[in-house]
Residue frames as qw, qx, qy, qz and C-alpha x, y, z in Angstrom:
[[0.000, 0.891, 0.454, 0.000, 0.00, 0.00, 0.00],
 [0.409, 0.451, -0.034, 0.793, 1.37, 3.42, -0.89],
 [0.312, -0.607, -0.444, 0.580, 1.65, 6.15, 1.68],
 [0.205, 0.734, 0.287, 0.580, 0.60, 9.71, 1.10],
 [0.300, -0.221, -0.350, 0.859, 1.56, 12.92, 2.78],
 [0.027, -0.793, -0.549, -0.263, -1.53, 15.00, 3.36],
 [0.140, 0.376, -0.175, 0.899, -1.22, 18.70, 3.98],
 [0.202, -0.467, -0.732, 0.452, -2.76, 19.69, 7.26],
 [0.114, -0.508, -0.231, -0.822, -5.44, 22.26, 7.62],
 [0.336, -0.282, 0.425, -0.791, -7.56, 23.55, 10.40],
 [0.762, -0.071, 0.387, -0.515, -9.11, 20.49, 12.06],
 [0.886, 0.099, 0.453, 0.019, -7.47, 17.84, 9.91],
 [0.488, -0.119, 0.588, 0.635, -6.15, 17.32, 6.40],
 [0.286, 0.365, -0.287, -0.839, -6.81, 19.06, 3.12],
 [0.751, 0.285, 0.470, -0.368, -9.85, 17.44, 1.62],
 [0.641, 0.674, -0.265, -0.254, -8.46, 17.62, -1.93],
 [0.081, 0.558, -0.825, 0.046, -5.33, 15.69, -0.88],
 [0.487, -0.041, 0.816, -0.310, -7.40, 12.92, 0.68],
 [0.740, 0.501, 0.245, -0.377, -9.79, 12.74, -2.28],
 [0.475, 0.699, -0.501, -0.185, -6.88, 12.62, -4.75],
 [0.129, -0.404, 0.895, -0.137, -5.25, 9.85, -2.74],
 [0.636, 0.178, 0.662, -0.354, -8.47, 7.82, -2.68],
 [0.700, 0.633, -0.013, -0.331, -8.95, 8.28, -6.43],
 [0.290, 0.661, -0.687, -0.082, -5.36, 7.29, -7.21],
 [0.308, -0.235, 0.893, -0.228, -5.54, 4.23, -4.97],
 [0.700, 0.344, 0.485, -0.395, -8.86, 3.20, -6.43],
 [0.622, 0.687, -0.248, -0.283, -7.63, 3.62, -10.02],
 [0.082, 0.563, -0.823, 0.010, -4.46, 1.64, -9.29],
 [0.440, -0.036, 0.855, -0.273, -6.43, -1.24, -7.78],
 [0.715, 0.508, 0.266, -0.401, -9.03, -1.19, -10.57],
 [0.472, 0.690, -0.501, -0.225, -6.26, -1.34, -13.17],
 [0.094, -0.387, 0.910, -0.112, -4.59, -4.26, -11.38],
 [0.590, 0.192, 0.695, -0.364, -7.91, -6.12, -11.14],
 [0.668, 0.635, -0.021, -0.388, -8.65, -5.43, -14.80],
 [0.287, 0.629, -0.711, -0.127, -5.20, -6.73, -15.83],
 [0.260, -0.192, 0.924, -0.204, -5.63, -9.88, -13.76],
 [0.673, 0.377, 0.481, -0.416, -9.11, -10.47, -15.17],
 [0.577, 0.678, -0.324, -0.320, -7.70, -10.11, -18.68],
 [0.080, 0.488, -0.869, 0.018, -4.97, -12.60, -17.82],
 [0.499, 0.056, 0.796, -0.338, -7.57, -15.02, -16.44],
 [0.705, 0.550, 0.145, -0.423, -9.57, -14.68, -19.66],
 [0.434, 0.653, -0.592, -0.188, -6.48, -15.43, -21.74],
 [0.128, -0.314, 0.925, -0.170, -5.62, -18.42, -19.57],
 [0.639, 0.245, 0.595, -0.421, -9.20, -19.72, -19.80],
 [0.673, 0.630, -0.163, -0.352, -9.04, -19.43, -23.59],
 [0.244, 0.570, -0.784, -0.024, -5.69, -21.21, -23.63],
 [0.379, -0.119, 0.859, -0.324, -7.06, -23.91, -21.31],
 [0.730, 0.413, 0.328, -0.435, -10.10, -24.44, -23.56],
 [0.572, 0.656, -0.429, -0.240, -7.88, -24.70, -26.62],
 [0.041, 0.446, -0.886, 0.118, -5.63, -27.22, -24.89],
 [0.563, 0.076, 0.721, -0.396, -8.63, -29.28, -23.75],
 [0.744, 0.547, 0.040, -0.382, -9.94, -29.28, -27.31],
 [0.395, 0.632, -0.661, -0.089, -6.51, -30.34, -28.58],
 [0.257, -0.270, 0.887, -0.272, -6.38, -33.08, -25.93],
 [0.706, 0.281, 0.493, -0.424, -9.82, -34.34, -26.96],
 [0.665, 0.639, -0.256, -0.288, -8.79, -34.33, -30.62],
 [0.180, 0.545, -0.817, 0.054, -5.62, -36.28, -29.80],
 [0.456, -0.073, 0.812, -0.358, -7.59, -38.78, -27.73],
 [0.759, 0.457, 0.228, -0.404, -10.05, -39.22, -30.57],
 [0.520, 0.662, -0.514, -0.164, -7.20, -39.68, -33.06],
 [0.107, -0.401, 0.889, -0.194, -5.61, -42.22, -30.72],
 [0.643, 0.143, 0.635, -0.403, -8.89, -44.15, -30.46],
 [0.734, 0.590, -0.070, -0.330, -9.23, -44.17, -34.26],
 [0.316, 0.621, -0.717, -0.023, -5.65, -45.41, -34.67],
 [0.343, -0.224, 0.862, -0.299, -6.25, -48.14, -32.10],
 [0.757, 0.346, 0.384, -0.400, -9.37, -49.24, -34.00],
 [0.617, 0.667, -0.357, -0.219, -7.43, -49.30, -37.27],
 [0.074, 0.521, -0.842, 0.122, -4.64, -51.32, -35.69],
 [0.546, -0.022, 0.747, -0.379, -7.11, -53.73, -34.09],
 [0.783, 0.493, 0.127, -0.358, -8.85, -54.20, -37.44],
 [0.470, 0.666, -0.572, -0.090, -5.52, -54.78, -39.16],
 [0.168, -0.375, 0.879, -0.242, -4.43, -57.26, -36.48],
 [0.699, 0.173, 0.562, -0.407, -7.76, -59.09, -36.74],
 [0.743, 0.599, -0.128, -0.269, -7.44, -59.28, -40.51],
 [0.267, 0.629, -0.729, 0.045, -3.85, -60.45, -40.23],
 [0.391, -0.239, 0.830, -0.317, -4.70, -63.14, -37.68],
 [0.807, 0.336, 0.313, -0.370, -7.43, -64.52, -39.96],
 [0.661, 0.660, -0.339, -0.115, -4.95, -64.76, -42.78],
 [0.026, -0.612, 0.771, -0.175, -2.32, -66.38, -40.57],
 [0.734, -0.105, 0.603, -0.293, -4.32, -69.48, -39.68],
 [0.085, 0.340, -0.819, -0.454, -3.04, -72.15, -42.05],
 [0.835, 0.124, -0.049, -0.534, -5.47, -74.30, -43.91],
 [0.877, -0.164, 0.451, 0.003, -5.09, -78.08, -44.16],
 [0.808, 0.535, 0.094, 0.229, -3.67, -77.88, -47.68],
 [0.161, 0.881, -0.336, 0.292, -1.09, -75.30, -46.63],
 [0.592, -0.591, 0.527, -0.152, 0.06, -77.51, -43.74],
 [0.939, 0.111, 0.320, 0.057, 0.44, -80.47, -46.00],
 [0.735, 0.459, 0.113, 0.485, 2.80, -78.74, -48.43],
 [0.391, -0.802, -0.034, 0.450, 5.28, -76.48, -46.58],
 [0.417, -0.272, 0.443, 0.746, 7.42, -76.02, -49.68],
 [0.355, 0.680, 0.599, 0.229, 4.57, -74.77, -51.81],
 [0.291, 0.459, 0.126, 0.830, 4.65, -71.25, -53.34],
 [0.376, -0.804, -0.248, -0.387, 2.38, -69.95, -50.56],
 [0.746, -0.412, -0.244, 0.463, 5.20, -70.43, -48.00],
 [0.393, 0.140, 0.038, 0.908, 6.95, -67.32, -49.28],
 [0.243, -0.599, -0.309, -0.698, 3.67, -65.48, -49.04],
 [0.689, -0.623, -0.368, 0.029, 3.24, -66.63, -45.45],
 [0.636, -0.218, -0.154, 0.724, 6.68, -65.33, -44.58],
 [0.121, 0.357, 0.173, 0.910, 5.82, -61.98, -46.16],
 [0.474, -0.659, -0.372, -0.451, 2.59, -61.85, -44.20],
 [0.738, -0.494, -0.319, 0.331, 4.41, -62.71, -40.99],
 [0.471, 0.001, -0.037, 0.881, 6.99, -59.98, -41.63],
 [0.124, -0.501, -0.279, -0.810, 4.19, -57.51, -42.40],
 [0.629, -0.640, -0.416, -0.147, 2.39, -58.55, -39.21],
 [0.681, -0.349, -0.244, 0.596, 5.53, -57.99, -37.14],
 [0.245, 0.202, 0.092, 0.944, 6.07, -54.58, -38.73],
 [0.350, -0.604, -0.382, -0.605, 2.44, -53.70, -37.98],
 [0.695, -0.588, -0.379, 0.163, 2.84, -54.73, -34.34],
 [0.551, -0.149, -0.109, 0.814, 6.01, -52.66, -34.07],
 [0.007, 0.388, 0.237, 0.891, 4.18, -49.68, -35.60],
 [0.528, -0.652, -0.447, -0.310, 1.30, -50.19, -33.18],
 [0.679, -0.475, -0.305, 0.470, 3.64, -50.19, -30.18],
 [0.372, 0.044, 0.052, 0.926, 5.40, -47.09, -31.51],
 [0.192, -0.523, -0.366, -0.745, 2.08, -45.32, -32.10],
 [0.617, -0.653, -0.436, -0.047, 0.84, -46.22, -28.62],
 [0.615, -0.329, -0.200, 0.688, 4.04, -44.95, -27.01],
 [0.186, 0.217, 0.183, 0.941, 3.86, -41.74, -29.02],
 [0.370, -0.612, -0.437, -0.545, 0.21, -41.26, -28.12],
 [0.662, -0.584, -0.397, 0.251, 0.97, -41.83, -24.43],
 [0.481, -0.148, -0.067, 0.862, 3.78, -39.27, -24.56],
 [0.037, -0.390, -0.310, -0.866, 1.52, -36.75, -26.29],
 [0.530, -0.650, -0.480, -0.258, -1.21, -37.38, -23.74],
 [0.640, -0.462, -0.303, 0.534, 1.25, -36.85, -20.89],
 [0.305, 0.059, 0.086, 0.947, 2.47, -33.61, -22.48],
 [0.243, -0.521, -0.406, -0.711, -1.08, -32.34, -22.99],
 [0.624, -0.632, -0.459, 0.025, -2.03, -33.28, -19.43],
 [0.568, -0.280, -0.190, 0.750, 1.07, -31.48, -18.14],
 [0.099, 0.242, 0.209, 0.942, 0.20, -28.37, -20.11],
 [0.430, -0.604, -0.474, -0.474, -3.42, -28.47, -18.92],
 [0.657, -0.554, -0.402, 0.316, -2.28, -28.86, -15.30],
 [0.438, -0.087, -0.046, 0.894, 0.16, -25.97, -15.72],
 [0.108, -0.398, -0.314, -0.855, -2.51, -23.69, -17.17],
 [0.568, -0.626, -0.496, -0.202, -4.95, -24.72, -14.42],
 [0.618, -0.414, -0.312, 0.591, -2.32, -23.88, -11.78],
 [0.227, 0.088, 0.096, 0.965, -1.68, -20.49, -13.41],
 [0.317, -0.532, -0.458, -0.638, -5.42, -19.87, -13.53],
 [0.639, -0.600, -0.468, 0.114, -5.78, -20.77, -9.86],
 [0.523, -0.231, -0.165, 0.804, -2.83, -18.56, -8.93],
 [0.030, 0.267, 0.237, 0.934, -4.29, -15.60, -10.87],
 [0.472, -0.605, -0.517, -0.379, -7.67, -16.19, -9.27],
 [0.639, -0.524, -0.387, 0.409, -6.06, -16.09, -5.80],
 [0.366, -0.037, -0.002, 0.930, -4.15, -12.92, -6.67],
 [0.183, -0.458, -0.370, -0.788, -7.36, -11.20, -7.77],
 [0.598, -0.628, -0.492, -0.078, -9.08, -12.28, -4.57],
 [0.594, -0.362, -0.254, 0.672, -6.17, -10.91, -2.51],
 [0.179, 0.150, 0.155, 0.960, -6.18, -7.62, -4.42],
 [0.359, -0.577, -0.475, -0.559, -9.93, -7.33, -3.95],
 [0.642, -0.596, -0.428, 0.221, -9.53, -7.88, -0.21],
 [0.475, -0.178, -0.085, 0.858, -6.71, -5.30, -0.07],
 [0.020, -0.364, -0.319, -0.875, -8.85, -2.83, -1.97],
 [0.503, -0.655, -0.486, -0.288, -11.75, -3.34, 0.42],
 [0.640, -0.480, -0.317, 0.509, -9.44, -2.90, 3.41],
 [0.334, 0.001, 0.073, 0.940, -7.91, 0.27, 1.96],
 [0.200, -0.508, -0.426, -0.721, -11.35, 1.65, 1.12],
 [0.590, -0.654, -0.473, 0.023, -12.53, 0.95, 4.67],
 [0.553, -0.337, -0.181, 0.740, -9.47, 2.77, 6.08],
 [0.134, 0.191, 0.234, 0.944, -10.11, 5.75, 3.82],
 [0.379, -0.616, -0.499, -0.477, -13.79, 5.83, 4.78],
 [0.622, -0.588, -0.394, 0.334, -12.78, 5.78, 8.44],
 [0.424, -0.137, -0.007, 0.895, -10.31, 8.61, 7.82],
 [0.080, -0.415, -0.383, -0.822, -13.04, 10.61, 6.06],
 [0.518, -0.667, -0.512, -0.157, -15.43, 10.02, 8.95],
 [0.589, -0.480, -0.257, 0.597, -12.83, 11.19, 11.46],
 [0.270, 0.079, 0.185, 0.942, -12.02, 14.19, 9.31],
 [0.241, -0.562, -0.480, -0.630, -15.69, 15.09, 9.01],
 [0.580, -0.666, -0.447, 0.139, -16.15, 14.81, 12.80],
 [0.513, -0.313, -0.102, 0.793, -13.14, 17.02, 13.41],
 [0.088, 0.279, 0.320, 0.901, -14.45, 19.59, 10.94],
 [0.403, -0.666, -0.509, -0.368, -17.84, 19.61, 12.66],
 [0.610, -0.586, -0.331, 0.418, -16.23, 20.04, 16.09],
 [0.400, -0.106, 0.081, 0.907, -14.01, 22.82, 14.76],
 [0.078, -0.466, -0.446, -0.760, -16.98, 24.51, 13.10],
 [0.502, -0.718, -0.472, -0.102, -19.02, 24.39, 16.32],
 [0.594, -0.452, -0.194, 0.637, -16.08, 25.69, 18.32],
 [0.267, 0.071, 0.214, 0.937, -15.52, 28.55, 15.91],
 [0.206, -0.592, -0.505, -0.593, -19.20, 29.43, 15.83],
 [0.532, -0.671, -0.461, 0.232, -19.17, 29.89, 19.61],
 [0.414, -0.274, -0.038, 0.867, -16.70, 32.71, 19.34],
 [0.226, 0.895, 0.336, -0.185, -18.23, 36.08, 18.80],
 [0.603, 0.521, 0.076, 0.599, -16.53, 38.15, 16.25],
 [0.427, -0.528, -0.187, 0.710, -14.35, 40.75, 17.74],
 [0.274, 0.784, 0.331, 0.447, -15.58, 44.02, 16.46],
 [0.330, 0.109, -0.259, 0.901, -13.87, 47.25, 17.31],
 [0.115, -0.717, -0.600, 0.334, -15.90, 49.30, 19.68],
 [0.269, 0.538, 0.252, 0.758, -16.91, 52.64, 18.34]]
């Protein structure tokens, strides 16, 4: 809280000094609150965008998992050997089986890689969301603290005004009791 030096006058302080101080303090606090509210709005927008991005990534991950599951199911159906294939291991389809097996292994490796990548992305997005939420909470607390400080300062200024007004009334009554000194003629 800033301090002010008020000029003294009969029965208290100069009213203009006190009013100027109150206005300056009020404007400073209003500006700080406005800035923090703007920051909260920006953080809320950023949080919404990150949540949307997270949802999109989760949806993409689910689609990829479905594609991989469909591919694995199709590959497993093709892998089951028929009775004629078992009977002739040196037939031309043996080379095809080896190609299918190699393709299946590559697909599994790609699936594992995709899952690991998706998990890392999800962890990064969750970390960013948590960070933004913490910043939002911190800004919210700062605004609450500033609001409380502003209310306290306003209460102190109102008390000072009340005391000033009482002193002015007492001084006015005291001065009105004095009769003007007029020269006797």
